VOZA-657283 format. One record per residue (C-alpha): x, y, z; residue number from 0. Coordinates in steps of 0.05 Angstrom, whole numbers, plus 32768, in hexadecimal, padded with zeros to 4 digits. Example, Ala and Ser with C-alpha at 12.3 -4.5 7.8 and 13.67 -1.06 7.14 Angstrom:
<sites>
SITE,80F6,7FA6,809C,0
SITE,8111,7FEB,808F,1
</sites>
This chain:
<sites>
SITE,8195,8201,827B,0
SITE,81A8,81FE,8240,1
SITE,818F,81C3,8209,2
SITE,819F,81AB,81C3,3
SITE,8172,8175,81A5,4
SITE,818D,8166,8164,5
SITE,8164,8135,8129,6
SITE,816A,812A,80E5,7
SITE,812C,8150,80CD,8
SITE,8108,818B,80E5,9
SITE,80C0,816A,80D2,10
SITE,80D2,812E,8103,11
SITE,80E5,815F,813A,12
SITE,80A3,8183,8138,13
SITE,8073,8147,812F,14
SITE,8092,8126,8163,15
SITE,80BE,814B,8194,16
SITE,8090,818F,8195,17
SITE,8076,8177,81D9,18
SITE,80B9,8169,81F9,19
SITE,80D4,81B1,81DF,20
SITE,8098,81D6,81FB,21
SITE,80A1,81B7,823F,22
SITE,80EF,81C1,823F,23
SITE,80DE,820E,822C,24
SITE,80A9,8211,825F,25
SITE,80DF,81FE,828F,26
SITE,810B,823C,827E,27
SITE,8139,820E,825A,28
SITE,815C,822E,8220,29
SITE,8146,81FB,81E6,30
SITE,816A,81F7,81A4,31
SITE,8155,81CE,8167,32
SITE,818A,81B8,813A,33
SITE,816E,8194,80F9,34
SITE,817C,819D,80AB,35
SITE,814B,81DD,8094,36
SITE,8106,81D8,808B,37
SITE,80BC,81F0,8084,38
SITE,80B5,81DB,80D0,39
SITE,80F1,81FE,80ED,40
SITE,80C2,8241,80F9,41
SITE,8093,8217,8122,42
SITE,80C9,81F8,814B,43
SITE,80DA,823F,8158,44
SITE,8092,825A,816C,45
SITE,8099,8220,81A0,46
SITE,80D1,824D,81C1,47
SITE,810B,8222,81A7,48
SITE,8147,823E,817E,49
SITE,815C,8219,8141,50
SITE,81A7,820A,811B,51
SITE,819F,81ED,80DB,52
SITE,81CF,81B8,80CB,53
SITE,81CE,818B,808F,54
SITE,81C5,8144,80A1,55
SITE,81CD,810D,8068,56
SITE,819E,80D6,807E,57
SITE,81C8,8099,805E,58
SITE,8211,808E,8053,59
SITE,823B,80CA,803E,60
SITE,8281,80C9,8061,61
SITE,8289,8115,804B,62
SITE,824A,8130,8063,63
SITE,8251,810A,8099,64
SITE,8293,8128,80AF,65
SITE,8276,816E,80A5,66
SITE,823D,815F,80D5,67
SITE,826B,8149,810B,68
SITE,8299,8183,8100,69
SITE,825F,81B5,8102,70
SITE,823C,8198,8141,71
SITE,8284,8197,8161,72
SITE,828B,81E6,8153,73
SITE,8240,81F5,816A,74
SITE,8248,81CB,81A9,75
SITE,828D,81E7,81BB,76
SITE,8273,822F,81B3,77
SITE,822C,822C,81CE,78
SITE,8240,8203,820A,79
SITE,81FB,81DE,820B,80
SITE,81F4,81BD,8256,81
SITE,81CE,8180,8232,82
SITE,81CD,8169,81EC,83
SITE,819B,812F,81D7,84
SITE,81A8,810B,8190,85
SITE,8173,80EB,816F,86
SITE,8173,80BA,8137,87
SITE,81AE,8096,8116,88
SITE,81DD,80CE,80F8,89
SITE,81D2,8101,8130,90
SITE,81DB,80C7,8168,91
SITE,821B,80B8,8146,92
SITE,823B,80F7,8130,93
SITE,821B,8123,8164,94
SITE,822A,80F3,819B,95
SITE,8277,80F3,8189,96
SITE,8273,8142,8178,97
SITE,8257,8148,81BE,98
SITE,828E,8114,81E3,99
SITE,82C7,8143,81BC,100
SITE,82A8,8180,81D4,101
SITE,829F,816F,8219,102
SITE,8255,8179,8220,103
SITE,8248,816D,8269,104
SITE,820B,813A,8257,105
SITE,81FA,8115,8213,106
SITE,81BA,80F1,8210,107
SITE,81A0,80CD,81D3,108
SITE,815C,80A9,81B7,109
SITE,8160,806C,818E,110
SITE,811C,806F,8174,111
SITE,8122,802D,8155,112
SITE,8160,8005,813E,113
SITE,8149,800F,80F6,114
SITE,816F,7FF7,80B8,115
SITE,81B7,7FF5,80D1,116
SITE,819F,7FB2,80F8,117
SITE,8173,7F96,80CF,118
SITE,817F,7F58,80AC,119
SITE,817B,7F79,8068,120
SITE,81B7,7FAF,8070,121
SITE,81F5,7FA0,804D,122
SITE,8231,7F86,806C,123
SITE,8257,7FCC,8071,124
SITE,821C,7FF0,8094,125
SITE,820A,7FAD,80BD,126
SITE,8259,7FBA,80E3,127
SITE,825E,7FFF,80DB,128
SITE,8220,8015,8100,129
SITE,822D,7FED,813C,130
SITE,826F,8005,813E,131
SITE,8261,8055,813E,132
SITE,8227,8048,816C,133
SITE,825E,8028,819C,134
SITE,828F,8062,819B,135
SITE,8257,8093,819E,136
SITE,8235,8078,81D8,137
SITE,8276,806E,8201,138
SITE,826C,80AD,8227,139
SITE,821E,80B6,8220,140
SITE,81F0,80C6,8265,141
SITE,81B5,809C,8250,142
SITE,819A,8080,8214,143
SITE,8150,807E,820B,144
SITE,8132,8040,81E9,145
SITE,80EA,8033,81D5,146
SITE,80E8,7FE7,81D8,147
SITE,810C,7FB6,8202,148
SITE,8123,7F93,81C0,149
SITE,814E,7FCC,81A8,150
SITE,8169,7FD8,81E9,151
SITE,8179,7F8B,81FB,152
SITE,8198,7F8C,81B3,153
SITE,81CD,7FCA,81CA,154
SITE,81E3,7FAE,8209,155
SITE,81EE,7F6A,81F0,156
SITE,8217,7F80,81B4,157
SITE,823E,7FA8,81E1,158
SITE,822D,7FEF,81CB,159
SITE,8212,800C,820C,160
SITE,821E,7FFC,8258,161
SITE,81DC,7FDC,8274,162
SITE,81D7,8016,82A4,163
SITE,81D4,804B,826E,164
SITE,8198,802C,824B,165
SITE,814F,8052,825A,166
SITE,8110,802B,823C,167
SITE,80D7,805D,8236,168
SITE,80A2,803C,820B,169
SITE,8097,806E,81CE,170
SITE,8096,80B9,81C7,171
SITE,8052,80B8,81E3,172
SITE,8019,80DB,81C5,173
SITE,7FEF,8117,81D4,174
SITE,7FB3,8107,81EF,175
SITE,7F91,814E,81EF,176
SITE,7F9D,814E,81A2,177
SITE,7F97,810B,8190,178
SITE,7F51,80F0,81AA,179
SITE,7F15,80C6,8198,180
SITE,7EE3,80F9,818A,181
SITE,7ECD,80F9,8142,182
SITE,7ED9,8126,810F,183
SITE,7E9F,8155,8103,184
SITE,7E6A,8140,80C7,185
SITE,7E8A,817B,809C,186
SITE,7ECE,8168,809D,187
SITE,7EC1,811C,8099,188
SITE,7E97,8126,8058,189
SITE,7ECD,815C,8038,190
SITE,7F04,812A,8046,191
SITE,7EDE,80EC,802B,192
SITE,7ECD,8111,7FEB,193
SITE,7F18,812B,7FE2,194
SITE,7F31,80E0,7FEA,195
SITE,7EFD,80C0,7FBE,196
SITE,7ED8,8092,7FF8,197
SITE,7E91,808A,7FFC,198
SITE,7E68,80A3,8036,199
SITE,7E5E,8055,8044,200
SITE,7EA0,803E,8038,201
SITE,7ED1,8026,8067,202
SITE,7F1D,803E,8071,203
SITE,7F5B,8014,807C,204
SITE,7F8E,8047,808A,205
SITE,7FDC,803A,8089,206
SITE,800A,8076,8093,207
SITE,8057,8073,8090,208
SITE,8093,8084,8064,209
SITE,8087,805F,801F,210
SITE,80BD,8030,8029,211
SITE,80BD,7FDC,8022,212
SITE,80CA,7FD1,8067,213
SITE,8094,7FF8,8082,214
SITE,8064,7FC1,8065,215
SITE,8048,7FE7,8027,216
SITE,804D,7FAA,7FFB,217
SITE,801F,7F7E,802B,218
SITE,7FF3,7FB4,8035,219
SITE,7FE4,7FC2,7FEF,220
SITE,7FDF,7F6F,7FE6,221
SITE,7FAB,7F71,801F,222
SITE,7F86,7FA4,7FFE,223
SITE,7F82,7F77,7FC2,224
SITE,7F6B,7F3F,7FED,225
SITE,7F3C,7F64,801C,226
SITE,7F1A,7F80,7FD4,227
SITE,7EFE,7F3E,7FC4,228
SITE,7ED7,7F36,8004,229
SITE,7ECC,7F80,8019,230
SITE,7EC6,7FA9,7FD5,231
SITE,7EB2,7FEB,7FF8,232
SITE,7EED,7FEA,8022,233
SITE,7F26,8020,8014,234
SITE,7F6C,8019,801F,235
SITE,7F8F,805B,8026,236
SITE,7FDB,8064,8030,237
SITE,7FF9,80A4,804A,238
SITE,8044,80B8,8048,239
SITE,8075,80D5,8020,240
SITE,80AA,80AF,7FF1,241
SITE,80ED,80A6,8011,242
SITE,811D,809C,7FCE,243
SITE,815F,80AA,7FFC,244
SITE,8149,8068,8023,245
SITE,8164,8024,8019,246
SITE,8127,8005,800A,247
SITE,8103,8040,7FDB,248
SITE,80BF,8032,7FB8,249
SITE,80BE,804B,7F7A,250
SITE,8080,8079,7F6B,251
SITE,8075,804E,7F2A,252
SITE,805A,800F,7F5B,253
SITE,802C,803A,7F84,254
SITE,800D,805D,7F48,255
SITE,8005,8017,7F24,256
SITE,7FE5,7FF7,7F5F,257
SITE,7FB6,8032,7F62,258
SITE,7F6B,800E,7F66,259
SITE,7F26,8017,7F7B,260
SITE,7F3D,7FFC,7FBF,261
SITE,7F89,8012,7FC5,262
SITE,7F9C,8062,7FC2,263
SITE,7FE1,8084,7FD2,264
SITE,7FD5,80C9,7FED,265
SITE,801E,80E2,7FF5,266
SITE,8038,8109,8030,267
SITE,7FFC,8121,805B,268
SITE,7FF3,815C,808F,269
SITE,7FB5,8144,80AE,270
SITE,7FC0,8106,80BE,271
SITE,7F9D,8113,80FC,272
SITE,7F5E,811D,80D8,273
SITE,7F6C,80DD,80A8,274
SITE,7F71,80AE,80ED,275
SITE,7F2F,80CB,8103,276
SITE,7F11,80B4,80C2,277
SITE,7F28,8070,80C3,278
SITE,7F09,8031,80D5,279
SITE,7F4A,8011,80DD,280
SITE,7F99,801F,80E2,281
SITE,7FC8,7FEE,80CB,282
SITE,8015,7FEE,80D1,283
SITE,8033,7FB4,80B1,284
SITE,807D,7FC1,80BB,285
SITE,80BA,7F95,80C2,286
SITE,80E7,7FD1,80CD,287
SITE,810B,7FD2,8112,288
SITE,80D8,800B,8130,289
SITE,80DA,802A,8172,290
SITE,8090,802F,817E,291
SITE,8068,8049,8140,292
SITE,804B,8089,8159,293
SITE,800C,8084,8125,294
SITE,7FFB,8047,8148,295
SITE,7FF3,8069,818D,296
SITE,7FD5,80A5,8168,297
SITE,7FA1,8072,8149,298
SITE,7F94,8058,818A,299
SITE,7F8C,8098,81B0,300
SITE,7F59,80AA,8179,301
SITE,7F30,8068,8193,302
SITE,7F49,803C,8156,303
SITE,7F53,7FF6,814F,304
SITE,7F9E,7FE5,8137,305
SITE,7FC3,7FB1,810C,306
SITE,8008,7FA6,810E,307
SITE,8040,7F77,8106,308
SITE,8063,7F4B,813C,309
SITE,809B,7F78,8137,310
SITE,80CF,7F96,8159,311
SITE,80AC,7FD6,8176,312
SITE,806B,7FCF,815B,313
SITE,805D,7F8F,8184,314
SITE,805A,7FC9,81BD,315
SITE,8016,7FE4,81AD,316
SITE,7FEF,7FA6,81A4,317
SITE,7FCC,7F79,81DE,318
SITE,7FBE,7F44,81A4,319
SITE,7F6D,7F37,819D,320
SITE,7F61,7F70,81D0,321
SITE,7F6D,7FB6,81AD,322
SITE,7F8D,7F95,8168,323
SITE,7FB0,7F5C,8151,324
SITE,7FF8,7F4B,813D,325
SITE,800D,7F28,80F8,326
SITE,8048,7F09,80E3,327
SITE,8078,7F36,80BE,328
SITE,8074,7F3A,8071,329
SITE,802F,7F10,8068,330
SITE,7FFC,7F30,8047,331
SITE,7FCF,7EF7,804B,332
SITE,7FD3,7EFC,8098,333
SITE,7FC6,7F41,8090,334
SITE,7F8B,7F3C,8063,335
SITE,7F6E,7F0A,808D,336
SITE,7F79,7F33,80C9,337
SITE,7F5D,7F6F,80A8,338
SITE,7F1B,7F4C,8096,339
SITE,7F0F,7F33,80DC,340
SITE,7F06,7F76,80F2,341
SITE,7EE1,7F97,80BB,342
SITE,7EB4,7F5A,80BE,343
SITE,7EA2,7F73,810D,344
SITE,7E8F,7FB4,811D,345
SITE,7E8B,7FA3,8167,346
SITE,7ECE,7F84,8163,347
SITE,7EEC,7FC3,8147,348
SITE,7EC4,7FE8,8178,349
SITE,7EE1,7FC5,81B6,350
SITE,7F27,7FC3,819A,351
SITE,7F20,8011,818F,352
SITE,7F0C,8018,81D4,353
SITE,7F44,7FF0,81F6,354
SITE,7F73,8013,81C7,355
SITE,7F5D,8054,81E8,356
SITE,7F61,802E,8230,357
SITE,7FA8,801A,821C,358
SITE,7FC7,805A,8206,359
SITE,7FAF,8085,8239,360
SITE,7FCB,8053,826C,361
SITE,8012,8049,824D,362
SITE,8023,8079,821A,363
SITE,8009,80C0,8233,364
SITE,803E,80F1,8215,365
SITE,803E,8116,8259,366
SITE,805D,80DF,827F,367
SITE,8091,80D4,8242,368
SITE,80AA,8115,8246,369
SITE,80AB,811A,8299,370
SITE,80D0,80DE,8293,371
SITE,8103,80F9,825A,372
SITE,8110,8135,827E,373
SITE,8121,8110,82C4,374
SITE,8141,80CA,82A9,375
SITE,815F,80DC,8269,376
SITE,8174,8128,8277,377
SITE,817B,811F,82C0,378
SITE,8152,815B,82D4,379
SITE,815E,8164,8321,380
SITE,8137,819C,8354,381
SITE,812B,81DD,8329,382
SITE,8140,81C2,82E8,383
SITE,818D,81BA,82F6,384
SITE,81B3,817B,82E2,385
SITE,81AD,8141,8319,386
SITE,81E0,8115,8329,387
SITE,81FA,80D9,82FC,388
</sites>
């Protein structure tokens, strides 16, 4: 069995698909990861995968997109993959079309959140081009994995996908061995607090996301300013890289201007698990069309209460009043009020955290997700062979 997984960056392939890649390699499959080059390629190869580098421009670039499609077509023809699995918009569209032209026996796709192309903020051209291209690419797809019912219903209702080809698996899952409620060692906790400039008695509200407006960064900053009036010993930490190629980038100057005793932007962090372990509360105020935010699942697996918006994908993680709260999108006042409620009640945070742990174990275990991907998305039959379909 020869499988190609196509994605638009090496970090995301490593961070969110390494469990799947490891399971496929352990099953005896020959796995190829296809991404742009980057520092995480060696880690992917250490899992047992072969890597092939292609350039993927994340946003509109007709000439680069045509080159991407041609290169993928040539690769698919020469390597004769049994399965091609595409993930994110451009791999789904141009990888899907290339696989169709190359007559790959089985092409599957993942829509990990419908994203900017289906938002109300995208331009006229994008709003028409993206659905059209998806419809063409998905004509001959075997199955498409959606992480929430809203996105699945959207694609089916707009005629972009036949209903029988839609597969709902809620989230990428989370590795419960790696993310668990065991506290950080006292030495690590002290060292990290010292690095971050956070006192021993100060509480931490953490947000981790790409630094773009649609992830709710402005609302997080404004909430920090409101909460500070009532809880001056709380620190709001934003972890995540700038994304200047995004349609809604945040300038670094905004983050530097807003830096205060309460709010700090940390940039990209490779130790997010430790930051989650240190946090008292994890917040994700996104109004982007999410799949299911993995950072919230990781926080839940570490026994944390969570706050997020009543938004596509985000709402999948919360039982309101049980493990967290849902707040309206683009509403910093409501976010601040919910944060204050949790900061003011230690027992409530503890109870929410315990329910988070129960929920993630029951619903979002990575092992269960991988099993369904292999059987339902790839159509593995007995002994790793392709099943009927």
